[in-house]
N, CA, C and O atoms as a Maestro MAE file, in Angstrom:
{
 s_m_m2io_version
 :::
 2.0.0
}

f_m_ct {
 s_m_title
 :::
 protein
 m_atom[312] {
  # First column is atom index #
  i_m_mmod_type
  r_m_x_coord
  r_m_y_coord
  r_m_z_coord
  i_m_residue_number
  s_m_chain_name
  s_m_pdb_residue_name
  s_m_pdb_atom_name
  i_m_atomic_number
  :::
  1 25 126.407 76.110 76.568 1 A "MET " " N  " 7
  2 3 126.312 76.183 78.018 1 A "MET " " CA " 6
  3 2 125.938 74.807 78.549 1 A "MET " " C  " 6
  4 15 125.095 74.114 77.979 1 A "MET " " O  " 8
  5 25 126.568 74.429 79.632 2 A "GLN " " N  " 7
  6 3 126.347 73.100 80.190 2 A "GLN " " CA " 6
  7 2 125.116 73.095 81.089 2 A "GLN " " C  " 6
  8 15 124.738 74.115 81.666 2 A "GLN " " O  " 8
  9 25 124.516 71.941 81.188 3 A "ASN " " N  " 7
  10 3 123.371 71.763 82.070 3 A "ASN " " CA " 6
  11 2 123.878 71.718 83.514 3 A "ASN " " C  " 6
  12 15 124.712 70.873 83.839 3 A "ASN " " O  " 8
  13 25 123.386 72.623 84.399 4 A "PRO " " N  " 7
  14 3 123.910 72.642 85.773 4 A "PRO " " CA " 6
  15 2 123.556 71.387 86.559 4 A "PRO " " C  " 6
  16 15 124.241 71.059 87.528 4 A "PRO " " O  " 8
  17 25 122.504 70.683 86.166 5 A "PHE " " N  " 7
  18 3 122.119 69.470 86.896 5 A "PHE " " CA " 6
  19 2 123.090 68.332 86.613 5 A "PHE " " C  " 6
  20 15 123.310 67.478 87.472 5 A "PHE " " O  " 8
  21 25 123.662 68.310 85.442 6 A "THR " " N  " 7
  22 3 124.588 67.223 85.102 6 A "THR " " CA " 6
  23 2 126.016 67.536 85.521 6 A "THR " " C  " 6
  24 15 126.817 66.618 85.699 6 A "THR " " O  " 8
  25 25 126.356 68.819 85.683 7 A "SER " " N  " 7
  26 3 127.732 69.170 86.036 7 A "SER " " CA " 6
  27 2 127.938 69.306 87.549 7 A "SER " " C  " 6
  28 15 128.997 69.756 87.988 7 A "SER " " O  " 8
  29 25 126.949 68.926 88.338 8 A "ASN " " N  " 7
  30 3 127.023 68.929 89.807 8 A "ASN " " CA " 6
  31 2 127.192 70.329 90.411 8 A "ASN " " C  " 6
  32 15 127.629 70.447 91.555 8 A "ASN " " O  " 8
  33 25 126.860 71.379 89.676 9 A "GLN " " N  " 7
  34 3 126.938 72.720 90.246 9 A "GLN " " CA " 6
  35 2 125.825 72.938 91.275 9 A "GLN " " C  " 6
  36 15 126.044 73.553 92.318 9 A "GLN " " O  " 8
  37 25 124.641 72.431 90.970 10 A "ILE " " N  " 7
  38 3 123.514 72.578 91.898 10 A "ILE " " CA " 6
  39 2 123.825 71.864 93.206 10 A "ILE " " C  " 6
  40 15 123.516 72.376 94.282 10 A "ILE " " O  " 8
  41 25 124.423 70.710 93.121 11 A "LYS " " N  " 7
  42 3 124.766 69.946 94.316 11 A "LYS " " CA " 6
  43 2 125.750 70.731 95.184 11 A "LYS " " C  " 6
  44 15 125.615 70.749 96.408 11 A "LYS " " O  " 8
  45 25 126.735 71.378 94.566 12 A "ASN " " N  " 7
  46 3 127.716 72.159 95.319 12 A "ASN " " CA " 6
  47 2 127.047 73.351 96.008 12 A "ASN " " C  " 6
  48 15 127.351 73.645 97.165 12 A "ASN " " O  " 8
  49 25 126.135 74.042 95.304 13 A "TYR " " N  " 7
  50 3 125.443 75.177 95.913 13 A "TYR " " CA " 6
  51 2 124.537 74.741 97.062 13 A "TYR " " C  " 6
  52 15 124.456 75.430 98.080 13 A "TYR " " O  " 8
  53 25 123.864 73.622 96.913 14 A "LEU " " N  " 7
  54 3 123.011 73.117 97.991 14 A "LEU " " CA " 6
  55 2 123.843 72.729 99.208 14 A "LEU " " C  " 6
  56 15 123.438 72.980 100.343 14 A "LEU " " O  " 8
  57 25 124.998 72.122 98.978 15 A "LEU " " N  " 7
  58 3 125.884 71.768 100.092 15 A "LEU " " CA " 6
  59 2 126.412 73.037 100.787 15 A "LEU " " C  " 6
  60 15 126.514 73.076 102.014 15 A "LEU " " O  " 8
  61 25 126.743 74.063 100.006 16 A "LEU " " N  " 7
  62 3 127.203 75.321 100.595 16 A "LEU " " CA " 6
  63 2 126.099 75.958 101.431 16 A "LEU " " C  " 6
  64 15 126.355 76.441 102.534 16 A "LEU " " O  " 8
  65 25 124.873 75.963 100.913 17 A "TYR " " N  " 7
  66 3 123.736 76.527 101.638 17 A "TYR " " CA " 6
  67 2 123.495 75.747 102.934 17 A "TYR " " C  " 6
  68 15 123.278 76.351 103.984 17 A "TYR " " O  " 8
  69 25 123.532 74.440 102.871 18 A "ALA " " N  " 7
  70 3 123.326 73.610 104.056 18 A "ALA " " CA " 6
  71 2 124.432 73.868 105.085 18 A "ALA " " C  " 6
  72 15 124.160 73.916 106.285 18 A "ALA " " O  " 8
  73 25 125.672 74.032 104.625 19 A "ALA " " N  " 7
  74 3 126.781 74.292 105.545 19 A "ALA " " CA " 6
  75 2 126.585 75.638 106.250 19 A "ALA " " C  " 6
  76 15 126.837 75.748 107.450 19 A "ALA " " O  " 8
  77 25 126.137 76.659 105.515 20 A "VAL " " N  " 7
  78 3 125.901 77.970 106.128 20 A "VAL " " CA " 6
  79 2 124.787 77.877 107.167 20 A "VAL " " C  " 6
  80 15 124.901 78.461 108.244 20 A "VAL " " O  " 8
  81 25 123.725 77.161 106.863 21 A "VAL " " N  " 7
  82 3 122.619 77.004 107.804 21 A "VAL " " CA " 6
  83 2 123.086 76.263 109.056 21 A "VAL " " C  " 6
  84 15 122.725 76.649 110.168 21 A "VAL " " O  " 8
  85 25 123.862 75.233 108.897 22 A "VAL " " N  " 7
  86 3 124.368 74.466 110.043 22 A "VAL " " CA " 6
  87 2 125.257 75.351 110.911 22 A "VAL " " C  " 6
  88 15 125.167 75.298 112.138 22 A "VAL " " O  " 8
  89 25 126.114 76.164 110.293 23 A "ILE " " N  " 7
  90 3 126.984 77.058 111.063 23 A "ILE " " CA " 6
  91 2 126.153 78.080 111.831 23 A "ILE " " C  " 6
  92 15 126.459 78.378 112.986 23 A "ILE " " O  " 8
  93 25 125.106 78.621 111.208 24 A "MET " " N  " 7
  94 3 124.238 79.582 111.899 24 A "MET " " CA " 6
  95 2 123.538 78.927 113.081 24 A "MET " " C  " 6
  96 15 123.414 79.547 114.138 24 A "MET " " O  " 8
  97 25 123.084 77.705 112.930 25 A "VAL " " N  " 7
  98 3 122.415 77.006 114.027 25 A "VAL " " CA " 6
  99 2 123.400 76.740 115.165 25 A "VAL " " C  " 6
  100 15 123.049 76.883 116.336 25 A "VAL " " O  " 8
  101 25 124.606 76.363 114.830 26 A "ILE " " N  " 7
  102 3 125.614 76.110 115.872 26 A "ILE " " CA " 6
  103 2 125.918 77.389 116.648 26 A "ILE " " C  " 6
  104 15 125.992 77.360 117.876 26 A "ILE " " O  " 8
  105 25 126.096 78.514 115.946 27 A "PHE " " N  " 7
  106 3 126.342 79.781 116.634 27 A "PHE " " CA " 6
  107 2 125.171 80.156 117.528 27 A "PHE " " C  " 6
  108 15 125.379 80.635 118.643 27 A "PHE " " O  " 8
  109 25 123.951 79.950 117.064 28 A "TYR " " N  " 7
  110 3 122.778 80.270 117.881 28 A "TYR " " CA " 6
  111 2 122.751 79.420 119.147 28 A "TYR " " C  " 6
  112 15 122.513 79.937 120.238 28 A "TYR " " O  " 8
  113 25 122.990 78.135 119.007 29 A "LEU " " N  " 7
  114 3 122.979 77.252 120.171 29 A "LEU " " CA " 6
  115 2 124.080 77.616 121.162 29 A "LEU " " C  " 6
  116 15 123.856 77.583 122.372 29 A "LEU " " O  " 8
  117 25 125.259 77.960 120.665 30 A "LEU " " N  " 7
  118 3 126.350 78.339 121.564 30 A "LEU " " CA " 6
  119 2 126.046 79.648 122.278 30 A "LEU " " C  " 6
  120 15 126.337 79.791 123.466 30 A "LEU " " O  " 8
  121 25 125.466 80.600 121.566 31 A "ASN " " N  " 7
  122 3 125.142 81.884 122.202 31 A "ASN " " CA " 6
  123 2 124.061 81.733 123.258 31 A "ASN " " C  " 6
  124 15 124.134 82.367 124.311 31 A "ASN " " O  " 8
  125 25 123.066 80.911 122.997 32 A "THR " " N  " 7
  126 3 121.986 80.762 123.968 32 A "THR " " CA " 6
  127 2 122.404 79.908 125.157 32 A "THR " " C  " 6
  128 15 121.877 80.091 126.254 32 A "THR " " O  " 8
  129 25 123.327 78.992 124.970 33 A "SER " " N  " 7
  130 3 123.715 78.130 126.085 33 A "SER " " CA " 6
  131 2 124.725 78.807 127.005 33 A "SER " " C  " 6
  132 15 124.694 78.561 128.211 33 A "SER " " O  " 8
  133 25 125.617 79.647 126.488 34 A "PHE " " N  " 7
  134 3 126.646 80.269 127.316 34 A "PHE " " CA " 6
  135 2 126.284 81.677 127.765 34 A "PHE " " C  " 6
  136 15 126.979 82.237 128.613 34 A "PHE " " O  " 8
  137 25 125.245 82.257 127.241 35 A "ASN " " N  " 7
  138 3 124.849 83.609 127.614 35 A "ASN " " CA " 6
  139 2 123.805 83.528 128.722 35 A "ASN " " C  " 6
  140 15 122.648 83.193 128.469 35 A "ASN " " O  " 8
  141 25 124.218 83.834 129.947 36 A "ASN " " N  " 7
  142 3 123.310 83.786 131.081 36 A "ASN " " CA " 6
  143 2 122.444 85.034 131.088 36 A "ASN " " C  " 6
  144 15 122.961 86.149 131.017 36 A "ASN " " O  " 8
  145 25 121.161 84.861 131.171 37 A "ILE " " N  " 7
  146 3 120.228 85.975 131.194 37 A "ILE " " CA " 6
  147 2 119.909 86.285 132.652 37 A "ILE " " C  " 6
  148 15 119.484 85.410 133.406 37 A "ILE " " O  " 8
  149 25 120.120 87.537 133.035 38 A "ALA " " N  " 7
  150 3 119.879 87.943 134.420 38 A "ALA " " CA " 6
  151 2 118.383 88.078 134.654 38 A "ALA " " C  " 6
  152 15 117.669 88.668 133.843 38 A "ALA " " O  " 8
  153 25 117.923 87.535 135.752 39 A "THR " " N  " 7
  154 3 116.511 87.647 136.095 39 A "THR " " CA " 6
  155 2 116.368 88.660 137.217 39 A "THR " " C  " 6
  156 15 117.193 88.708 138.130 39 A "THR " " O  " 8
  157 25 115.326 89.461 137.147 40 A "HIS " " N  " 7
  158 3 115.075 90.478 138.158 40 A "HIS " " CA " 6
  159 2 113.788 90.147 138.890 40 A "HIS " " C  " 6
  160 15 112.871 89.539 138.338 40 A "HIS " " O  " 8
  161 25 113.747 90.566 140.155 41 A "GLU " " N  " 7
  162 3 112.535 90.336 140.934 41 A "GLU " " CA " 6
  163 2 111.436 91.253 140.432 41 A "GLU " " C  " 6
  164 15 111.688 92.386 140.021 41 A "GLU " " O  " 8
  165 25 110.246 90.760 140.469 42 A "ARG " " N  " 7
  166 3 109.107 91.550 140.022 42 A "ARG " " CA " 6
  167 2 108.691 92.494 141.144 42 A "ARG " " C  " 6
  168 15 108.480 92.077 142.283 42 A "ARG " " O  " 8
  169 25 108.576 93.776 140.798 43 A "LYS " " N  " 7
  170 3 108.214 94.764 141.805 43 A "LYS " " CA " 6
  171 2 106.699 94.878 141.883 43 A "LYS " " C  " 6
  172 15 106.002 94.844 140.869 43 A "LYS " " O  " 8
  173 25 106.206 95.012 143.106 44 A "VAL " " N  " 7
  174 3 104.771 95.160 143.330 44 A "VAL " " CA " 6
  175 2 104.540 96.564 143.865 44 A "VAL " " C  " 6
  176 15 105.136 96.968 144.863 44 A "VAL " " O  " 8
  177 25 103.676 97.295 143.197 45 A "PHE " " N  " 7
  178 3 103.375 98.659 143.597 45 A "PHE " " CA " 6
  179 2 101.986 98.713 144.193 45 A "PHE " " C  " 6
  180 15 101.123 97.897 143.867 45 A "PHE " " O  " 8
  181 25 101.779 99.672 145.064 46 A "ASP " " N  " 7
  182 3 100.462 99.874 145.661 46 A "ASP " " CA " 6
  183 2 99.618 100.659 144.668 46 A "ASP " " C  " 6
  184 15 99.797 101.867 144.514 46 A "ASP " " O  " 8
  185 25 98.711 99.983 144.003 47 A "GLU " " N  " 7
  186 3 97.929 100.601 142.944 47 A "GLU " " CA " 6
  187 2 96.901 101.583 143.495 47 A "GLU " " C  " 6
  188 15 96.531 102.539 142.813 47 A "GLU " " O  " 8
  189 25 96.446 101.361 144.698 48 A "ARG " " N  " 7
  190 3 95.419 102.244 145.258 48 A "ARG " " CA " 6
  191 2 95.952 103.659 145.437 48 A "ARG " " C  " 6
  192 15 95.249 104.618 145.121 48 A "ARG " " O  " 8
  193 25 97.166 103.815 145.930 49 A "ALA " " N  " 7
  194 3 97.740 105.142 146.143 49 A "ALA " " CA " 6
  195 2 97.957 105.858 144.817 49 A "ALA " " C  " 6
  196 15 97.737 107.065 144.723 49 A "ALA " " O  " 8
  197 25 98.380 105.138 143.808 50 A "VAL " " N  " 7
  198 3 98.612 105.734 142.487 50 A "VAL " " CA " 6
  199 2 97.290 106.195 141.891 50 A "VAL " " C  " 6
  200 15 97.219 107.288 141.329 50 A "VAL " " O  " 8
  201 25 96.245 105.389 142.002 51 A "ASN " " N  " 7
  202 3 94.946 105.749 141.440 51 A "ASN " " CA " 6
  203 2 94.352 106.962 142.148 51 A "ASN " " C  " 6
  204 15 93.740 107.812 141.501 51 A "ASN " " O  " 8
  205 25 94.522 107.056 143.457 52 A "LEU " " N  " 7
  206 3 94.001 108.199 144.184 52 A "LEU " " CA " 6
  207 2 94.697 109.484 143.751 52 A "LEU " " C  " 6
  208 15 94.048 110.516 143.581 52 A "LEU " " O  " 8
  209 25 95.998 109.425 143.574 53 A "ASN " " N  " 7
  210 3 96.736 110.606 143.135 53 A "ASN " " CA " 6
  211 2 96.329 111.014 141.724 53 A "ASN " " C  " 6
  212 15 96.214 112.204 141.432 53 A "ASN " " O  " 8
  213 25 96.112 110.042 140.854 54 A "LYS " " N  " 7
  214 3 95.710 110.348 139.487 54 A "LYS " " CA " 6
  215 2 94.332 110.994 139.460 54 A "LYS " " C  " 6
  216 15 94.100 111.939 138.705 54 A "LYS " " O  " 8
  217 25 93.417 110.487 140.281 55 A "LYS " " N  " 7
  218 3 92.073 111.060 140.317 55 A "LYS " " CA " 6
  219 2 92.118 112.501 140.797 55 A "LYS " " C  " 6
  220 15 91.426 113.361 140.251 55 A "LYS " " O  " 8
  221 25 92.920 112.767 141.802 56 A "ALA " " N  " 7
  222 3 93.033 114.134 142.320 56 A "ALA " " CA " 6
  223 2 93.641 115.048 141.265 56 A "ALA " " C  " 6
  224 15 93.195 116.185 141.110 56 A "ALA " " O  " 8
  225 25 94.639 114.580 140.544 57 A "ASP " " N  " 7
  226 3 95.271 115.386 139.499 57 A "ASP " " CA " 6
  227 2 94.291 115.681 138.363 57 A "ASP " " C  " 6
  228 15 94.270 116.794 137.836 57 A "ASP " " O  " 8
  229 25 93.483 114.695 137.985 58 A "VAL " " N  " 7
  230 3 92.516 114.881 136.911 58 A "VAL " " CA " 6
  231 2 91.452 115.884 137.330 58 A "VAL " " C  " 6
  232 15 91.055 116.735 136.535 58 A "VAL " " O  " 8
  233 25 90.992 115.792 138.563 59 A "GLU " " N  " 7
  234 3 89.977 116.738 139.051 59 A "GLU " " CA " 6
  235 2 90.537 118.155 139.096 59 A "GLU " " C  " 6
  236 15 89.839 119.103 138.736 59 A "GLU " " O  " 8
  237 25 91.789 118.315 139.532 60 A "ASP " " N  " 7
  238 3 92.405 119.645 139.568 60 A "ASP " " CA " 6
  239 2 92.555 120.202 138.152 60 A "ASP " " C  " 6
  240 15 92.314 121.387 137.921 60 A "ASP " " O  " 8
  241 25 92.948 119.361 137.216 61 A "ALA " " N  " 7
  242 3 93.113 119.810 135.839 61 A "ALA " " CA " 6
  243 2 91.773 120.206 135.231 61 A "ALA " " C  " 6
  244 15 91.702 121.177 134.478 61 A "ALA " " O  " 8
  245 25 90.711 119.469 135.545 62 A "GLN " " N  " 7
  246 3 89.390 119.817 135.020 62 A "GLN " " CA " 6
  247 2 88.908 121.148 135.588 62 A "GLN " " C  " 6
  248 15 88.295 121.939 134.870 62 A "GLN " " O  " 8
  249 25 89.175 121.403 136.857 63 A "LYS " " N  " 7
  250 3 88.778 122.670 137.458 63 A "LYS " " CA " 6
  251 2 89.526 123.838 136.811 63 A "LYS " " C  " 6
  252 15 88.938 124.889 136.558 63 A "LYS " " O  " 8
  253 25 90.803 123.655 136.548 64 A "LYS " " N  " 7
  254 3 91.589 124.707 135.920 64 A "LYS " " CA " 6
  255 2 91.110 124.953 134.484 64 A "LYS " " C  " 6
  256 15 91.042 126.099 134.040 64 A "LYS " " O  " 8
  257 25 90.784 123.890 133.771 65 A "ASP " " N  " 7
  258 3 90.314 124.029 132.393 65 A "ASP " " CA " 6
  259 2 88.946 124.695 132.341 65 A "ASP " " C  " 6
  260 15 88.645 125.418 131.391 65 A "ASP " " O  " 8
  261 25 88.125 124.463 133.339 66 A "ALA " " N  " 7
  262 3 86.795 125.064 133.356 66 A "ALA " " CA " 6
  263 2 86.896 126.572 133.575 66 A "ALA " " C  " 6
  264 15 86.094 127.331 133.031 66 A "ALA " " O  " 8
  265 25 87.865 127.006 134.357 67 A "ASN " " N  " 7
  266 3 88.026 128.429 134.633 67 A "ASN " " CA " 6
  267 2 88.610 129.183 133.437 67 A "ASN " " C  " 6
  268 15 88.258 130.340 133.205 67 A "ASN " " O  " 8
  269 25 89.476 128.557 132.697 68 A "ARG " " N  " 7
  270 3 90.122 129.244 131.582 68 A "ARG " " CA " 6
  271 2 89.855 128.429 130.324 68 A "ARG " " C  " 6
  272 15 90.180 127.244 130.250 68 A "ARG " " O  " 8
  273 25 89.262 129.083 129.347 69 A "SER " " N  " 7
  274 3 88.905 128.409 128.110 69 A "SER " " CA " 6
  275 2 89.664 129.047 126.957 69 A "SER " " C  " 6
  276 15 89.866 130.261 126.940 69 A "SER " " O  " 8
  277 25 90.078 128.243 126.005 70 A "SER " " N  " 7
  278 3 90.799 128.779 124.858 70 A "SER " " CA " 6
  279 2 89.830 129.336 123.816 70 A "SER " " C  " 6
  280 15 90.250 130.061 122.914 70 A "SER " " O  " 8
  281 25 88.545 129.011 123.926 71 A "ILE " " N  " 7
  282 3 87.532 129.515 122.997 71 A "ILE " " CA " 6
  283 2 86.710 130.570 123.725 71 A "ILE " " C  " 6
  284 15 86.164 130.309 124.797 71 A "ILE " " O  " 8
  285 25 86.624 131.754 123.144 72 A "ARG " " N  " 7
  286 3 85.856 132.827 123.750 72 A "ARG " " CA " 6
  287 2 84.546 132.975 122.964 72 A "ARG " " C  " 6
  288 15 84.574 133.148 121.746 72 A "ARG " " O  " 8
  289 25 83.435 132.909 123.634 73 A "LEU " " N  " 7
  290 3 82.134 133.007 122.980 73 A "LEU " " CA " 6
  291 2 81.728 134.462 122.856 73 A "LEU " " C  " 6
  292 15 82.054 135.288 123.709 73 A "LEU " " O  " 8
  293 25 81.013 134.764 121.784 74 A "LEU " " N  " 7
  294 3 80.505 136.121 121.582 74 A "LEU " " CA " 6
  295 2 79.279 136.342 122.447 74 A "LEU " " C  " 6
  296 15 78.561 135.399 122.781 74 A "LEU " " O  " 8
  297 25 79.049 137.592 122.806 75 A "LYS " " N  " 7
  298 3 77.885 137.914 123.622 75 A "LYS " " CA " 6
  299 2 76.599 137.888 122.804 75 A "LYS " " C  " 6
  300 15 75.521 137.634 123.340 75 A "LYS " " O  " 8
  301 25 76.717 138.149 121.511 76 A "LYS " " N  " 7
  302 3 75.546 138.157 120.633 76 A "LYS " " CA " 6
  303 2 75.708 137.097 119.563 76 A "LYS " " C  " 6
  304 15 76.821 136.808 119.124 76 A "LYS " " O  " 8
  305 25 74.612 136.531 119.154 77 A "ALA " " N  " 7
  306 3 74.633 135.583 118.049 77 A "ALA " " CA " 6
  307 2 74.254 136.300 116.765 77 A "ALA " " C  " 6
  308 15 73.250 137.013 116.754 77 A "ALA " " O  " 8
  309 25 74.978 136.153 115.726 78 A "TYR " " N  " 7
  310 3 74.692 136.842 114.460 78 A "TYR " " CA " 6
  311 2 74.035 135.901 113.479 78 A "TYR " " C  " 6
  312 15 73.719 136.300 112.358 78 A "TYR " " O  " 8
  :::
 }
 m_bond[311] {
  # First column is bond index #
  i_m_from
  i_m_to
  i_m_order
  :::
  1 1 2 1
  2 2 3 1
  3 3 4 2
  4 3 5 1
  5 5 6 1
  6 6 7 1
  7 7 8 2
  8 7 9 1
  9 9 10 1
  10 10 11 1
  11 11 12 2
  12 11 13 1
  13 13 14 1
  14 14 15 1
  15 15 16 2
  16 15 17 1
  17 17 18 1
  18 18 19 1
  19 19 20 2
  20 19 21 1
  21 21 22 1
  22 22 23 1
  23 23 24 2
  24 23 25 1
  25 25 26 1
  26 26 27 1
  27 27 28 2
  28 27 29 1
  29 29 30 1
  30 30 31 1
  31 31 32 2
  32 31 33 1
  33 33 34 1
  34 34 35 1
  35 35 36 2
  36 35 37 1
  37 37 38 1
  38 38 39 1
  39 39 40 2
  40 39 41 1
  41 41 42 1
  42 42 43 1
  43 43 44 2
  44 43 45 1
  45 45 46 1
  46 46 47 1
  47 47 48 2
  48 47 49 1
  49 49 50 1
  50 50 51 1
  51 51 52 2
  52 51 53 1
  53 53 54 1
  54 54 55 1
  55 55 56 2
  56 55 57 1
  57 57 58 1
  58 58 59 1
  59 59 60 2
  60 59 61 1
  61 61 62 1
  62 62 63 1
  63 63 64 2
  64 63 65 1
  65 65 66 1
  66 66 67 1
  67 67 68 2
  68 67 69 1
  69 69 70 1
  70 70 71 1
  71 71 72 2
  72 71 73 1
  73 73 74 1
  74 74 75 1
  75 75 76 2
  76 75 77 1
  77 77 78 1
  78 78 79 1
  79 79 80 2
  80 79 81 1
  81 81 82 1
  82 82 83 1
  83 83 84 2
  84 83 85 1
  85 85 86 1
  86 86 87 1
  87 87 88 2
  88 87 89 1
  89 89 90 1
  90 90 91 1
  91 91 92 2
  92 91 93 1
  93 93 94 1
  94 94 95 1
  95 95 96 2
  96 95 97 1
  97 97 98 1
  98 98 99 1
  99 99 100 2
  100 99 101 1
  101 101 102 1
  102 102 103 1
  103 103 104 2
  104 103 105 1
  105 105 106 1
  106 106 107 1
  107 107 108 2
  108 107 109 1
  109 109 110 1
  110 110 111 1
  111 111 112 2
  112 111 113 1
  113 113 114 1
  114 114 115 1
  115 115 116 2
  116 115 117 1
  117 117 118 1
  118 118 119 1
  119 119 120 2
  120 119 121 1
  121 121 122 1
  122 122 123 1
  123 123 124 2
  124 123 125 1
  125 125 126 1
  126 126 127 1
  127 127 128 2
  128 127 129 1
  129 129 130 1
  130 130 131 1
  131 131 132 2
  132 131 133 1
  133 133 134 1
  134 134 135 1
  135 135 136 2
  136 135 137 1
  137 137 138 1
  138 138 139 1
  139 139 140 2
  140 139 141 1
  141 141 142 1
  142 142 143 1
  143 143 144 2
  144 143 145 1
  145 145 146 1
  146 146 147 1
  147 147 148 2
  148 147 149 1
  149 149 150 1
  150 150 151 1
  151 151 152 2
  152 151 153 1
  153 153 154 1
  154 154 155 1
  155 155 156 2
  156 155 157 1
  157 157 158 1
  158 158 159 1
  159 159 160 2
  160 159 161 1
  161 161 162 1
  162 162 163 1
  163 163 164 2
  164 163 165 1
  165 165 166 1
  166 166 167 1
  167 167 168 2
  168 167 169 1
  169 169 170 1
  170 170 171 1
  171 171 172 2
  172 171 173 1
  173 173 174 1
  174 174 175 1
  175 175 176 2
  176 175 177 1
  177 177 178 1
  178 178 179 1
  179 179 180 2
  180 179 181 1
  181 181 182 1
  182 182 183 1
  183 183 184 2
  184 183 185 1
  185 185 186 1
  186 186 187 1
  187 187 188 2
  188 187 189 1
  189 189 190 1
  190 190 191 1
  191 191 192 2
  192 191 193 1
  193 193 194 1
  194 194 195 1
  195 195 196 2
  196 195 197 1
  197 197 198 1
  198 198 199 1
  199 199 200 2
  200 199 201 1
  201 201 202 1
  202 202 203 1
  203 203 204 2
  204 203 205 1
  205 205 206 1
  206 206 207 1
  207 207 208 2
  208 207 209 1
  209 209 210 1
  210 210 211 1
  211 211 212 2
  212 211 213 1
  213 213 214 1
  214 214 215 1
  215 215 216 2
  216 215 217 1
  217 217 218 1
  218 218 219 1
  219 219 220 2
  220 219 221 1
  221 221 222 1
  222 222 223 1
  223 223 224 2
  224 223 225 1
  225 225 226 1
  226 226 227 1
  227 227 228 2
  228 227 229 1
  229 229 230 1
  230 230 231 1
  231 231 232 2
  232 231 233 1
  233 233 234 1
  234 234 235 1
  235 235 236 2
  236 235 237 1
  237 237 238 1
  238 238 239 1
  239 239 240 2
  240 239 241 1
  241 241 242 1
  242 242 243 1
  243 243 244 2
  244 243 245 1
  245 245 246 1
  246 246 247 1
  247 247 248 2
  248 247 249 1
  249 249 250 1
  250 250 251 1
  251 251 252 2
  252 251 253 1
  253 253 254 1
  254 254 255 1
  255 255 256 2
  256 255 257 1
  257 257 258 1
  258 258 259 1
  259 259 260 2
  260 259 261 1
  261 261 262 1
  262 262 263 1
  263 263 264 2
  264 263 265 1
  265 265 266 1
  266 266 267 1
  267 267 268 2
  268 267 269 1
  269 269 270 1
  270 270 271 1
  271 271 272 2
  272 271 273 1
  273 273 274 1
  274 274 275 1
  275 275 276 2
  276 275 277 1
  277 277 278 1
  278 278 279 1
  279 279 280 2
  280 279 281 1
  281 281 282 1
  282 282 283 1
  283 283 284 2
  284 283 285 1
  285 285 286 1
  286 286 287 1
  287 287 288 2
  288 287 289 1
  289 289 290 1
  290 290 291 1
  291 291 292 2
  292 291 293 1
  293 293 294 1
  294 294 295 1
  295 295 296 2
  296 295 297 1
  297 297 298 1
  298 298 299 1
  299 299 300 2
  300 299 301 1
  301 301 302 1
  302 302 303 1
  303 303 304 2
  304 303 305 1
  305 305 306 1
  306 306 307 1
  307 307 308 2
  308 307 309 1
  309 309 310 1
  310 310 311 1
  311 311 312 2
  :::
 }
}
């Protein structure tokens, strides 16, 4: 078996690897330069109204949960 360092096989593989990397970089640069990314305006919401509604919903849910319980307690302790 021949030594790969003396038969220039390693050099050919390194050149092939470098060529693949260069081609990948070129494709990346072309895709990023010609692909326009659409920008959207940032929406601003009124946080106070949302928080008030959430608080009211949480209070209503707590009242409903207090009236109906999934655990029924016994009248006597054994």
